[in-house]
N, C-alpha and C positions, 0 to 999 in steps of 0.2 A: 504494500500500500504506500502511497505517496501523498502529501500536503494537506492542509485542511483548516477546518473551522471547528471550534470547540463551543458547544452549548453545555449547559450544566445539568447534572442530576441533582436530586433532592438534598444531598449532603455536602455539596460543594458550592461555594458562593463565588461567582465570577463577576468582577466589577470592571467591565470594559478592558479586559486584558490582564487582570490581576486575580489569581486564585486566592480566595481566603479560606484557609483551613479552619476547623472549629476553634473558637477562642480568639481568632485574629480579627482585628478591626482596622481597616485601611480604606476609608471611603475616598481619600484624595491622594494625589501623587501617584497615579496609576502607571503601571508599566505597559510597554507596547505589546501588541499581539505578536505571537511567535508560533511557528509551525510545530506540530507534534510528530517528530520522527518521519516526516515526509508522508504522513498518512493521507489517503484520498477516499472520498465518497462522492455521491451525487451532489451537485450544487444545492446548498440549503438543507441537506439531509440532517436528521437528528443524530446526536451522539449521546450515549448514556454514560454517566460517570458515577462511581461509588467510591466512598472512602474505605479502602481495603487495609489501612493501617493508620497510625497516628499522623503520619506525614506522607502518605502514599495514596495516590488516586489511580484507580483502574478504569480505563475507558473501553467502550465497545462501540463498533461501527459496522455497518454493512457497506461493502465496497461497491464500485461501479459495476461489478459482475455478479453481485449478490452474495459474495463470500462474507462470512462473519469473522471479524478480526478484533483483537484486543491489544492494548499497550498499557504499561504502567509506569509511574514515576511521579514527579512533582515539578512545578515551575522552578523551584529553587535547586533541586538536585538533578534535573534533566529527565528525559523520557527514554525508556527502553524501546527496542524495536517492536513493530507490529507483528503479530503472529496469528495464524488461523486458529479458530476454536473448533477442534474435532471435525473439520471439514463441513461445518454447518453452512446452510444456505437459506436465503430469503430473497425477496425482491430487492433489486438494487436500491440502496438508500432507505430500506425499511427500518422501522424502529425496533430496538432490542430492549426488553425489560430485564432489569437486574435487581436482585435483592441479596443482601448479606444474610445467608441462611446458617451461618456459623462464624466463629471467630476468624477463620482464614478461608472461608468457603463462600463463593458467589454462585447463585443459581440464576440461570438465564432462561428467558422464554421468548420464542419467536413464532410468527406465523410464516410457514414456508411458501414457496412459489405456487403450491397447489391449495393453499388455505389450511393445511394441517397445523395443529398447535403442538410445538415441540419444546423440550427442555433439556438442558445440560448443566452440570455442576462441576466446580473445581476451583482452581486458582492459578494465577500465572506461575507461582513457585512450584506447585505440585502437579500441574497439568490438568487437563480437562477430561471428564468422562464422556461417553458417547451420547449423542442426541437420542431422545426417546419421545414417543408420542404421549400426550396427556389425555388419556381416556377417550381417544378418537375424536377429540374436540375439533371443530372447524370454524373458520371465519373467512373473510375475503383474503386473498393473497397479500401478505405483507401488512395485515391489519395490526393495530396496537393491542397489547394485552395489559390490563391493569393487574398488579400483584401487591398484596400486603402480607406481612408476617402476622398471622392471626394466632400464633402460639410460638413457643420456643423452637419448635421444629416443624411448624405447620404453615404452609403458604396457601392463601386463598386467591384464586384467579377470577377475573371477570372479562368477558368478551362480548362483542355484538356479532351474532352469527350471520351467515349469508342472507338470511331473510329479515334481519333487523331485530331479532329477539335478543334479549339480554340474558346471558347465562353465566353460571358460576360453577367452579369445581375446587375442591380443597385436597391437600395431601402433602407429600414430600417426595423427593427423589428416592429416599431410603425406604419409606413406608408405603409408597405407591399412591395412586390418585383415585379419589372417589369419582362417581359419575357426574356428568354435567346436569345441572338443573336450572330451570328458568327462575328469574327473579321477579316475582309478582306480576308476571305478564308484561313487563316493561318492554318498550320498543324504541328503536332509534334507527338511523340510517345503517344499512349493512356495513359492517367493519368500522363503525364510528368509535371514537375513543370514549372511555368511561373513566371518571375520576373516582378514586376510592381512598378513604382515610379511615384509620382506626379511631373511632370517636370515643371509645373507652376500651377497657381490656378485652371485652368479648363482643364488641359491637362494631360493625363496619357501616359506614355511611357512603352512599354512592350518589353521583351527580351525572346527569346526561342532558344533552340538548336533543329534544325529540324530533321526529320527522317534520314537524311544523315550526321548529325553532324555539319552542318553549323549554325553559330550564326546569328540570324535575329532579327530585331526590327521593331516596328510599333507604331505610336502615334495617339492620338485622344481623343474622349470622347463619352459617350453614347448619349449625346445631339447632338453633331455636326458630328458624324460619325468618321470613322477610315481611316487613310491613308494606302497606300500599305506597305507590308513588304519589307524590304531591308536588305541586308547583312551588317555586321559590319566588315569592313576591312578584309574580307576573313578569319575571325576567325573560328576555328574549335575545337570541343570537341567530346565526344561520343554522339550518338543519344539520345536526351531527357535529356542530362545532365543539372544540375542546373547552373544558372548564378547568381552571386552576383552583385547587382547594388546599388550604393549610389549616392545621389545628392551631387556633389563636388563643386558646384557653381551655380549661376543663369543660368538656361538652359544648365547646363553641367552635364553629367552623367559619372561616372567612373565604369567600369565593371571589374570583376575578374572571371576567369575560370581555371579549371584544364584541360589541353589539352589531346590529345589522348595518350601522353606518360607520363602523370602525372605531367608535368611542370606547374607551376602557372604563369598565364599571365594576363595582364591588358591592357585596352584601354580606352580612354576617348573621349568625344565629344558630339554631338547632331545630330538629324536628320536635323536640319536647317543648321548647320555649317559643318557637316560631322564628320567623325571619324578618329582619329589618328591611327597610326599603333599599333599592339599588341607588347608588350614588356614583357620579363620575370621579375619576382619579386624576386630579390636577390637569384636566383638559387633555389627557394623553390620547393618542390616536394610533391605530394600526389599520390593517385591512379588515373588512368585515369577517368575523369568525376566526380571526388569527389566534394562534396559541400564545399564551402568556406564561412565563416561568415565574413562580413565586416561592420564596423561601423565608422562613422566620429567621431574621438576622439579629434578633434580640428578644427578650421576654415580651415586649410590647411593640415590636417593630417588624414590618414585613418589607422585603426588597423585591421589586418586580423587574423583569427584563422583557422587552418587546422589540420587534422589528417594525419600524415605522413604514408608512406607505411608499417611501422612496428607498427602502432597503437598509436604512441606518439602524444600528442596534443601540437601544436606549435603556437606561435604568433609572429607577426612582426608589427611594427608601422613605417609608412613612410610618409614623407612630399610629398604631391602630386606633387609639382614642380620637384621632383627628379625622378618621375616615367618615 
């Protein structure tokens, strides 16, 4: 793989060319952008990043031929070479989902070129196990997969199937995977992204943009079942658009979307206590339905990253009480 663009995963903060590892604060005096070991993907493709050590970031990307590659290192210490992950393949530039499933273990999930859902686990140090199907699950080729650690060794997955149904399955590479089951008859565009957060120790809260552009949420668990879908304060975006969701307090979720005109909006609340109104974020703009990256960069501060209508990459950091 050769050259590239870095976007951030949930545990790495990127401020216009400067990686901030947990505990670091450096909003000003940013360093320039630099290539990562000559890695290459499709223009604008997503890159997944996880903290695989106290000062080590592991990246995953799908190259222009659909091969799945990884590289590790840090901005300070430099980057190792890109290497293939067990000959895995997806659509060129497709997203890769990664979760830390153990102290030195990363578990990956992809949708292959035929729409099959596959997983592999390992690490750059110890190598990668083979790819295996997840309970014969299917989505559209290269579709995103949402994954949360719902127990110490349990991963819960969410996908939108080829007909737009929202499905979930749980398990682990070691213990195997349970069957796929629908989530309260929820529907979205085929292959659309689902946002999933652990809203307490045994409860997952989901967010989707439905086929008409309405923003909806449902909560529950594979063990206890799922509650009904409900609208979030009449919010709207483009059909199937991504929603950014962060846990901004106990039982409180803050959402960010780019609306049908490209305006960046936020709302906070919970299914139990209800949702506050949507409000614009400092007149920010992107393209309609564009993705927004959001990370909690302090106990009461969220940092956002967007690509504007001209392709520029912008960030803003806001105290949640001011939203």
